[in-house]
N, C-alpha and C positions, 0 to 999 in steps of 0.2 A: 810211870806214874809216882807222882810223889806223895802219895797215901801212905802214911807210916802204918797203918793198919791191915794194909796188903803184903807186908814182909814177909819171907819164908816161903814153904811150898804148902800146896794144899789143890784140892779139886775145883776146876772151872768149868761151867756148864756154859754153854753158847747156842744160840740159833740164828739165821740170816733171813731177813726180809730183803729179795730184791727184785725190781723191775728195770725189763731193759726195752729198750726202744729200736727197731731196725726198718731201716728205711729199703725201698726195692732198690738203692743203689748201692747197697753195701755199708753206709753209714750207720753207726749204734752209738747209744748212747745208754748208759745205767745210772742207777742209783743202787745203794744197800742201805741197810742199818744193821747193824750187828750189835745185838746188847750181850753182855758177859753178867753172868751171876754168880758171885763169889764172896761165901760169908754172909750172905743175907743181904747184900748191896747189888743195885744194879750198876754195873758200868758201861755208857752208851758210848756206840763205835761207830764208824759207819765210812762210806766210801763214793767215790762215785768213779765210772769209766767213760770213755770215747775212744774211737777209731772207726776201722775201716774193716770188713770182711773181704778176705781173698781166696 
């Protein structure tokens, strides 16, 4: 991260909102949102996943 106010050490809180869709043939697609709370600032972060269950 390039935010100078985030230098050093400290305590960071997080949570995750996640949604996963699984088809009958085993294919899945997921999306997630993971915000971080640090020094009163919310830092948004997220991702996605896809694949096949076996």
